N, C-alpha and C positions, 0 to 999 in steps of 0.2 A: 832430931830431924837432919839430914844431913842434906844442902842443894849444892849441887857441883855447879851449877851456872852460876854470875856475880849477878846478886840483887841489884844492883847498881847499872843494870845495863842501861845503855843510848835508850832509853824510849823514844825520844824524838824520832831518833832514825828506825827505829823497827817500828814505827806508825808509819816513817813515811815510806818505809820502802815494801810493808804490807799495802797501804794506801794507794800507790800506785801500781800495784798488781792488781788491786779489787779495780781500778778504774777499768781495767783492759778484759778482766778474765771473771767479774762478776756475775753470778748465775742470775738468771733471768726468771723470777720468780714472779707470780700472780699480784703477790701482795706486795712487791717491792718498788719504793722510785727509783728510778735512774741516780748511779751514783752521782753525788755533789749534790744531787737535788735536794735532801733534808725536807720533802715536803710527802712522805707517805701520809696517807688516810689513818688516825689513831685505829680506827673500828677494824679495816683491815688488818693493819698490823696487830692488834690484839686476840681479833679472831684469829690470827693464823698461828701466835705463839701459843695458845691455849691448845688450839688443833695439833702442833707440831711436838708437844711434850709427849714422851716416851713414843712416837711415833715418826715416822719416816717424811722424806719429804715427798716422795715417790708415792706413799699412802695419801699423803694430804691434798694433795692436787686435786683428785676429783670431788671430794669432799668439797674443800674450799669453794670450785667452781660453782658446784650446786645451793653449799648455803649463800653463796653473796647473791647468785641469781632470784632464791627464792626470798631471802631476806637483805636484800641489799644497802641497810642503814641498821645503826641500832634502835632507831625507834622501830622500825620492821621487827626485828629480832626481840624487845622486848615486849612486843605484842603479840609471839609466837604461842600458838598452844605448846604446852607442856609437851601432851602426847606426839604432837609433829616433828617435836623440836629433839625428842629423844630416839624417833623412828630415823628420822634423817640422820642421827648419830650412829647410830647402829654399823657396827664392825671397826668404829675406829679404836673402840675398847676405853676403859678408865673411865666410865660412864658420870665419875662423882665431876667429873669434867665439865659434860652438858649439863647437868643442874646449876651448875657454878656459873657457866655462860648467861644461862635464862638470869640469875640473880643479880648478876653484875649487869646485864642489859638492861635491868629496870632499874635498879640503882640508877645509872648513868643519866637516862630518862627523869625518874623521878624526882633526885636530886642535883643532879647538873646540868638542868636542860637540853639532854641531848650531846654535850659536850663531856670529854674524856678528862680528868683533870691533866695536867702535862708537869707534872710532877713526881720523884717516886715516892715522896710522902704522901701525896694525895691518891695517887693510883694503888698504893697499898692500902688504903681505907677500904676500898670498893671489894665486895666479896667475890671470895674465889682465887683473888691475884696476890701473889707472892713473890717473895722479893726478885724470883727473877725475872719474871713477865711485868712486874714495875717498871725494872732497871730495861727490861727491852725495849718496852713502851715509850717510856720516857727519852731513851737515845734516838729509837729509830725514826718514832712519828714526832716528837719534839724536838731534837737537837740536843737534849739536853747531854751534860757528860753523867755518864754512870758504868759501872763496873758490870759488865751483863757477860756471865759466866755458866754457860751448856756443856752439854757434854763436849761437845768439838773443840771448846774453847779450853775447858779442862784439861782437854788430851794435847794440846798446842804446846796450852802455859807450862801442862807439867815436864812437857819434852823441851821446853827453849830452856828454862832453868834445871832441869836433870833433877824435877823434885822425886826425893825414893822414899819420900814417908809413905807406905801402904794407904790409899783411901778407904774409908772417909774421914780419916785423920789428915790427909793433905791437904783439906778442900778450904783448910784458913790459910796455910802458905799461898796456896796455888791464887786463891783472892788476891791476897797481897801483891802478888809479883803481877798479876792480871792488872790491877791498880796501877802500879807503877809504872806500865807502859800503855794506859788509856788515855789518848788526848784531849784537848781541851776541845778542840774543832774538831768537828766530823766526825763524832762520837759515835752514832747510828752506822756510818760507815765502815767504821773501824770494828765496832760490833759486829754486822754482817761480814765483813773481811775476814774477822778470827773464824766465825763460825763455817764459812764456807773454804778457807783453806784446811779446818779439820776433817771436811767434809768430802773432798777434793784431793786432798793431799798427803796432809797428816793424819793419814786413815788409821786406823785402828792397827790393821795387821798390812804389811808390805808398803811405808808409807813413801811417796816420792821425793825423797830429800833430794835429791839432786836437782828439781826444777823449782823447788822450795825459795821462795822470796826472802825469807829466816835463816838461810842453811848458815849465812857466815856467823851468827849471833846465837846460834842454836847450840846449847849445850851437850843435849842429847845425840846430836849426829858424830860426834866425837868419841861417841862410847862404840863400845860393838854392839849394842843391840837399843837403838832407838825406839822400836816397836815395844820395849819392856816397858816402856813408860807411860802413861801412868801405874805405878805397881798398886796393883792390886790386892785386898785381902784375901783370904781363901773364901769359896763360896761356902756357904751354910746347906746342907741337904734338904731340900724342900720336901716336906712332908704331904703327904698323900693321903686322901680322904672319896669317901663313894657317896653316892646319892642315888634317887630315884624321882625319874619323872614319868609324867603320866599325861600318854594322846591320847584326848578323849574325843572320836569324831561322831559325829552327828550320820542320820542318814540321808540327809542333805546335800552331806559334803564338807561340812564346815567343823571346824577344829575348835576347841575350848582353851581360850589364853587368857591369862588372870594377868594382873599387875602387880608387878613385884613393888614391897616396902620402897618408899623413897630413902629411908635410910637402910645402910649396908650395902652389898655387892651386889651390882648390877640394878641399883634402885631407880624405881621409876618406869622399869621396863618393862614392855611387853612378854609373857613367857609362857612357858606351858608350867602346869600347877607340876610343884615338885616338893621333896624332902627336905627337909634342913641336909647338909655338906658336912660329915665330920667320920670318923672312924668307925662307927655303928649308927648308921641313920637310921631312923624310923621309916620302914618300908609299908606301913600301912597304906592302902590304897584309900582314896577321897571317897569310895564308896564300893560298896559289895557290886563285882560285875565279872563278867568272863575276860579277865586280864591275860594276855598273850604278851610273854618279854623277847624284845630283841635279841638276835643271838649275840651281840657284841654291845657291850657300854660303849658309849661315847666319851672319849675323850678329851682332856683340855685341859690347859695348862693355865694356870693364874700367876698372878706376880708372886704371889706366898704359899702357893699349893698346888699341887697336880690334883686333876679330880675325873674319877670315871663314872659315870651316871647312868645307871638301869636304866632301861625307858622300856613302861609297858604301856600297852596298846588296848583298846577296847569300843566297841559301836556300840551306840545308845539309838536310842528311839527318836522320833520328832518333836518329843515335849518333854524332852531330860531336861533338867537343871541341874547342873553339880552343887555342890552345897559352898562351894566358894566363890565369891565375887568374881565376874569377868563378863566375857564376850565372845560369843558364835564369831569366826572368821573365817571365811572360806579358803579350804583347802587350795583350790585353783590358783590363788595369790596370797600366797604363806610369803611369798620371798617382799612382800611390799609390808606388812605387820612390825617390820623393824625389828626382828629379833636378835638378842646378841650372838654373839657368834656361837656360846655353845648350844643355846637352844634353835638357833638356825642348823645346824651340825645335826643334832636332834629331827628334826623336822626332815631332812634331806636323810638320814637313815631310815624313819619311818616308810618315806615314800618309794626310798631304793627297794625296801623288801615289802612291800605291797605290788613293786612293780614288777619282782620277781617273782612273786606268788600267782601273778595274773599271767606270767607267760609259760608258767607248770600246770 
C-alpha cells in the first residue's frame, strides 16, 4: 500500500478546521442536536443510524418522521407488533435491519431498563448493532471518543491521505488515519462533520475542493484527479435469477398475501406467493387454475443479484382457500399492505394490466 499523505498530519488542526466549518454549515436533521450540544437522544440517533445504512438522508427523512410519531420512544418501539413494524419499514430495503431493530429495542427495554448503554462495548452487545453503529451512537449520543467511519467518512479520509489501495483492502489504513484525526472532545460533532463533508462537498463525483475546509491538508487535491480516491476494486458481475409470483384474487376484490419466512431475503414481510429465485425456478403454481401471465416480468435488482419475476394471475371463488397460510387483503388497499418494493411493483403491474383490459 502506498499512502501519499503524511500519516502524522496535524490532527488537532484538521479537527479544529472541520469543527469550525461544521458550527456554521451543519445540516439540520431531525435526529441531530445542534453543534456543540452533545445532547442528542440515543433512541433517535440509533434509529436514524440503522435507517441510514445503505440509504440516503433524503429517503430516510419521511420514514424517520413517521416512525418517531408512531413509536416516540424505545419502549414504544419494543412493544410494536412485528407485522406493523415490517409494514412501516417497507420501501427502505435491507429488511433484516427492521427485524434487528425490534430485537434491539426489546433488549434495551428488557435488559437495560429502557436506557441505551453509553459505551461502544455495551452497544456492540445489543442485537444487530455492529461496529459502525456502536461507534456512531457512542460518539453522537454520549460524546464518547469513537472512530466513526461510514461511506462518506471513508471517502474523505481516503482523499485526505491519498490512500491508493483499492477497497475493501484499504479499510484498515483508512480507519487508522481516521483514528489519527479524531479529537477527544466533541467526538460526536466531529463524526457528523465528517459525514456532512462527504455528503455535501467531498462528494463521489465532482468534489467541491475549492470550498473544502480541509483543502490545505488534503493530499488528493494535489493530484490530477481527487475523485479517483478511494480506489475501488473492479466490480463483479451480478448474477441474474428468475422466479414466479402468483396473484390470487377473490371475487370480492381481495388478494391472497403470505408472510415470508423470518430468515432469508425479505424475511417477515407480506408478499405474493412465489417460487424460489434461481437460474431454473420451480414454475408449478400453488394450485390448478386458469392462470394468466403478465406480458412482461417484473425486474428488480437486489444487492447480490438481479431478478426477473414472472407474475401469474387468476380469480377464485368466494370460498376458495389457497394451500399456503396467508391472509386475504383488499386490493383497493394494497398500498397499505407494506409490501417490499419487488412485490409492490408486481401489484402495480397487475393493476395496470387490469386497468388496460377494462378500457378495451
